[in-house]
N, C-alpha and C positions, 0 to 999 in steps of 0.2 A: 208907901208901897215900895217894894223892891223893884229896881229897874235893871234888867240884864240885856246885854247884846250877845246873841248866840251865833256862832259860825260853825257850819258843817258842810259836808260835801253832798250836793244834790245830784241824784241820778237823773231826775226829770230835766234839770237845767244844765247838766253836764259841766258843773263848775262849783267851786265853793260859794256859798251864799250866807248872808247874815239876816237875822230877823230880831226884832225887839220883843221882849216879854215883860209885862208888868204884873207883879204878884202882890196881892193884897194881904200880906202876912205880917207886916210890921206896923199894925195899927196902934195908935196911941191908946193905952188902956184907960186913960181918963176922958177920952172922947166918947160921944154917943155910939160911934161905930165900934169902940173898943170893949163894950160891954159883952159879957159872955154869950148872951143870946144872939148877938151879931157874929162874934168870932166863931161860934160853933156851927154856923150854917154851912152847907155844902158849897164848895166853890164852883161856880160856873165859868165858862170861858167864852170870850168874845174875840173873834177874828176880825181885824179892822183893816179895811182896804182903801188905799189912797187913789187919787184920780190921775188923769193924764198929766204927764210931766211932774208928778208928785213923787214922794218917797216915803219910807217907813217912818212916820212921825205920829206921835200920840195926840189926837184931837178929842179924846174923851176925858173930861176932867177926872183927876184922881179921886176927888171926894165922892163921885158917883160910884166908881169901882169899889172904894172902901165901904160905902154905905150899903151897896147891894152885893158885896163880896164876890166879885168876879175878876178873873185874870184877863189880861188883854194881850193878844198875840198880833204882832204887826209885821207882816212880811213885805218884801218889795216885789211888785209885779211889773216893774219897769213901765213900758207903754203898751203892754200886751193885751189890754182889755180882759186880763185874767182868763184868757183862752189858750188852748193848745194851738200854737202857731204851726205854720207849714214846715219851717226849717228845724233842723236838729237843735236841741237845747232850748226850745221855747215852749215846753209843755207846762204852761203856767196853771192851767186848770187842774191837771193831774197833780202837779206840785202842791197846790193848795188843798184840794179835796181828798188826797190820798197820802202823799209823802209827808207833808208838813204835819198833818193831823196825826199820822202814825208816830212821827218823831216827838211831838208834844205829849202824846199819850204815854209813850215809853219812858221819856226822859223826865217829865214833870208830873206824871200821873194826873193829867187834866184831860178834859174833853173826852171822857170815857163813854159817853152815850149822847144820842141826839138831843135828849132832854137837857143836857148840860152844855151844849155846843151851839153858839149863835154866831152870826156874821153880820157885819154892817159896813157900808161903803158910801162914798160920795162921788158923784159924777161918773167917771169911768169905773170907779170902785163900786158905785151903786149898781151899775150894770153887772159888775162882777159878783156882788152879793146876791142879786137875783139869780143870775145864771148858775153860779156855783151851788146855791142851795137847791135849785131845781134839778141840777145835774146829779147832785148827791143828796136826795131828800132823806135818806137813811142816816146821814151824817149830821146835817144841820137842822135843828129844831125850829129856829126862828131866824128871820132875815130882815134887816132894815136897810132900805135903799133911799138915799137922799139925792134928789136932783139927778136921777139916773140918766146916763148917756145911752138911751134905748134907740140906737141909730141903725138897727139892722135893715129896716126898709129903705133907708137912704143909701146904705152901703150896697144893698142888693141891686140898685139901679146904676151903679157905677160901671163905667166901661174903661178899658185900658187907655191910658193917657189922660184920664180925668182925675179928679180929686176935689178937695175943698180948701178952705183957708187953714184948716188944721193939719192936713197931711195929704199925701198923694195916693194914687190907686194902689201902688205896690205895697204901701204900709197896710192899707185895709185888707188887701188880699193876704198878706202874711198873717194878720190877726184872725180874720174871719174865714179864710179859704176862698174858693172861687165864688165871687159875688152872685153869679147866675144860679148857684146852687144853695145859697145861704139860707133862704127862707125855709127850705125843707130840711136843713141840717140841724144837728144838735147844738150848733152855735147860736141858734135862735131860741130865746126863752119861750116863745109861743109853742114851738115844737115840743119842748120839754114838758110844758104844761099838759099838752094833749097826750104825751106818752105816760105821764103819771096817772092821768085819768084812765087811760086805756088799760094800764096795769093794775089799777085799783090800789095804788100806793097812797101813803099819807103825805099831804103837802106840808111843807114848813109853814109856820105862821109868818105872814108877810106884812111889813109895815113900809109904806111909801109916803114920801112928801116931795113937794116941789114949790118953788116960789112963783108967784103970779107974774113976776117980771123976768123970770128965767127963760133963756132962749130954748131950753129943753122942755118947756111946759107942755106943749102940744103932744110931744112924744110920750111924756108920762101920762097924760090924759088918755091917749090911745091905748096904752098898755093897761091902764086902770079899766077902761071900757072892755077890753079883751077879757080881763079876769072876771069882770061882772058877767059877760056873756057866757063864759065857761063855768060860771057859778063857783068860782074859787074864792073862799073867804079871805079877806084882806082888809087892812086899814089903809086908806088913802086920804091924805090931807093936803090942801093948798093954803097958803098964807102969803101976805105981802112979803116980798123978798126977792133977791137976785141970786145969781150963781156965785155965792161967796160964803165965807166962813161965818159971817153974822147969821145967815139963815141956817146953815148946818148946825151951828152951836145951839141955836134955839131948839132944833128938832132932836139933837142928841139929848138935851135936857128933858124933852118931852117923851121920847121913845124909850129911853133907858128904863124909867120906872114902869112903863107898860110891859116891857120885855122881861125885866128882872124882879119887879115888885111882887 
């Protein structure tokens, strides 16, 4: 694969930003993926989201991208929960779902339709993959969320001066807005699900997984039950595992063929 780092000036983030992009165009012609029937398939695009304290790093094996012929776009969301924050220059949701998509379409001729545009994330990025695909259901056709940090109900209970072992109240308020208004806001994926249903729009295909030893297991189960109650088709799986790359790697290997096969 070709591996590029791209730098451009972001209007949403009010500064120069960089992202990584992997392009599956330099396939070995002697490999199974190099045969003409593979090379001539239409290229899809996967937007890959990191977790809290993470960065733009590729954790999808290149052999999968070559085998299923998809590009990988990896932005940096800092610690934003991939949401539009309160302060200027922190519109990470708009950056991802509008600005970056537009840049990739215009510059690389990729992600031209929702049928060719997918999103995947882990932990905070799992939340981001769910939220962004539900906020922009006309942009993203499929979303995979691994060990998602679905903490909106916890954040909604926070009061000024409180926090948890991860961050303080001010951090969560910057990301999610006023906690007392969070559950009714568009920063809550549950609100977005109800809006899509009310507007009779098409849902993205949703794939979720969480390890049975993961501290976020119950929050993922709760969202899974919510989707069931709302009759939203989705794949949800649990398996032995913790909040770590061993578990996420297993589910990348499992979900990529389901999404791209």
